[in-house]
C-alpha positions in Angstrom: 8.8 20.9 -23.3 11.9 18.9 -22.6 13.1 19.1 -26.2 12.3 22.8 -26.3 14.3 23.4 -23.2 17.2 21.3 -24.5 17.2 23.3 -27.8 17.0 26.5 -25.9 19.9 25.7 -23.5 22.1 24.6 -26.5 21.3 27.9 -28.1 22.3 29.7 -25.0 25.7 27.9 -25.0 25.3 25.2 -22.4 26.1 21.4 -22.8 23.1 19.2 -22.7 22.5 15.7 -22.0 18.9 14.7 -23.0 17.5 11.6 -21.5 14.3 10.8 -23.5 11.9 7.9 -23.8 10.2 7.4 -27.4 8.8 10.4 -28.8 8.3 11.5 -32.3 10.9 14.2 -32.4 14.4 14.5 -33.2 16.7 15.5 -30.5 18.4 18.9 -30.8 21.5 18.7 -32.8 24.5 19.2 -30.3 22.8 17.3 -27.4 24.0 14.3 -26.0 21.2 11.8 -26.5 20.3 9.0 -24.4 17.3 6.9 -25.4 15.3 4.9 -22.7 12.4 2.8 -22.6 11.3 2.2 -19.0 11.0 4.1 -15.8 13.9 1.9 -14.3 16.2 2.8 -17.2 15.3 6.4 -16.7 16.3 6.2 -13.1 19.6 4.6 -13.7 20.5 7.2 -16.5 19.6 10.2 -14.6 21.5 8.7 -11.4 24.6 8.0 -13.6 24.7 11.2 -15.0 23.9 13.5 -12.0 27.8 14.0 -11.1 28.2 15.7 -14.3 25.5 18.2 -14.2 25.2 21.6 -13.0 21.3 21.9 -13.3 18.9 18.9 -13.5 15.7 19.6 -15.5 13.1 16.9 -14.7 10.2 18.1 -17.1 8.1 15.0 -17.3 7.3 12.0 -15.1 7.9 8.8 -17.0 4.8 7.1 -15.5 3.4 7.0 -12.2 2.5 3.3 -12.4 3.7 0.2 -14.1 2.4 -3.2 -14.3 3.4 -5.5 -11.3 3.7 -8.6 -13.7 4.6 -8.7 -17.3 3.3 -11.4 -19.5 6.2 -13.1 -21.4 3.7 -13.9 -24.3 0.6 -12.3 -25.6 -2.6 -12.3 -23.4 -5.2 -13.8 -25.4 -8.8 -12.1 -25.7 -11.4 -13.7 -23.4 -15.1 -13.1 -22.7 -14.2 -11.9 -19.2 -12.8 -8.7 -17.8 -9.0 -8.7 -17.5 -7.6 -6.6 -14.4 -4.0 -5.5 -14.1 -2.4 -4.8 -11.0 -0.2 -1.6 -10.9 2.5 -0.6 -8.6 4.2 2.6 -8.2 7.4 3.4 -10.1 10.4 4.6 -8.6 10.1 8.5 -8.1 13.3 9.8 -9.5 12.9 13.4 -8.4 12.3 12.2 -4.6 15.3 9.9 -4.8 17.8 12.6 -5.4 20.3 13.4 -2.7 19.3 16.0 -0.4 22.6 16.4 1.3 25.4 18.5 -0.2 24.1 18.6 -3.7 26.1 20.4 -6.2 23.5 20.9 -8.9 20.4 22.9 -9.2 17.2 20.8 -9.5 14.1 22.1 -11.5 11.0 20.0 -11.5 7.8 20.3 -13.3 4.2 20.0 -11.8 1.6 19.2 -14.6 -1.6 19.5 -12.5 -5.4 19.8 -13.4 -6.3 21.3 -10.1 -5.1 23.3 -7.2 -2.0 23.8 -9.5 0.0 26.3 -7.3 -0.8 24.5 -4.1 0.3 21.2 -5.6 3.3 22.7 -7.1 4.4 24.3 -3.6 4.0 20.9 -2.2 6.3 19.3 -4.7 9.0 22.0 -4.4 9.1 21.3 -0.6 8.6 17.5 -0.5 10.9 16.7 -3.5 13.5 19.2 -2.4 13.6 21.1 -5.6 15.3 24.4 -6.1 12.5 25.6 -8.8 9.2 24.0 -9.8 7.6 25.0 -13.0 3.9 24.5 -12.8 1.4 24.2 -15.6 -2.2 23.5 -15.7 -2.8 20.6 -18.1 -6.6 20.6 -17.7 -7.3 22.4 -20.8 -6.9 21.0 -24.3 -5.2 24.0 -25.6 -2.2 24.4 -23.4 0.3 22.1 -21.9 1.1 18.5 -22.9 -0.9 18.2 -26.1 -0.4 21.6 -27.4 2.4 23.7 -28.9 1.6 26.4 -26.4 1.8 26.7 -22.7 1.5 29.0 -19.8 3.7 28.5 -16.6 4.2 29.6 -13.1 7.7 29.2 -11.8 7.7 28.7 -8.1 11.3 29.3 -6.2 12.5 27.7 -2.9 12.8 31.3 -1.4 8.9 31.9 -1.9 9.1 34.1 -5.0 7.0 33.3 -8.0 7.1 34.2 -11.8 4.7 33.8 -14.6 5.4 33.3 -17.9 2.1 34.0 -20.1 0.6 32.1 -22.6 3.2 31.5 -25.7 4.7 28.7 -27.8 6.8 26.5 -25.8 10.1 27.3 -27.7 9.6 30.9 -26.2 8.7 29.5 -22.7 11.7 27.4 -23.0 14.1 30.3 -23.7 12.5 32.3 -20.9 13.1 29.3 -18.5 16.6 28.7 -19.5 17.5 32.5 -18.7 15.6 31.9 -15.2 17.5 28.8 -14.5 20.8 30.3 -15.5 20.2 33.3 -13.3 19.0 31.1 -10.3 22.3 28.8 -10.8 24.5 32.1 -11.0 22.7 33.2 -7.5 23.4 30.0 -6.0 27.1 30.0 -6.8 27.6 33.4 -5.7 25.9 32.6 -2.2 28.5 29.8 -1.9 31.7 31.9 -2.6 
């Protein structure tokens, strides 16, 4: 979805910086592409480039947890169970400054249950301007599919649905909605 949004934003004439972990996709032509491998690298790159953006779209969490300890060498197979201790990764979206922010923040909520309730909570708790909620409990929609359907929740309580469609079409609609929201924010500040 992130690559589709980047491509749609480029088509609409926007400058795009795409920060991405490893995927089997080519970055859209014209995007400034920054490759990362770890959640800490993602946090650092997002933080470094915030000052240059008008809109920050955070469409995928890197991971919620990471191993507490990393072995410097291969862990040999044994006849006993192996347990890994996991620790939370930094929550990049929650770490964004809440004061005097000059950019619009769009978060995504990939949920398996109570989709709108959980997305509303994310909108409030993470101080987003917009949250795009999608139900990832079905195999034919969401992360492992080329199609999706989403509900867009706005800070002012409004919501808008985009019916099931290919992700490229959803991305184009999202870019229009995000651009219109950004324009409304700029108009209010004048």
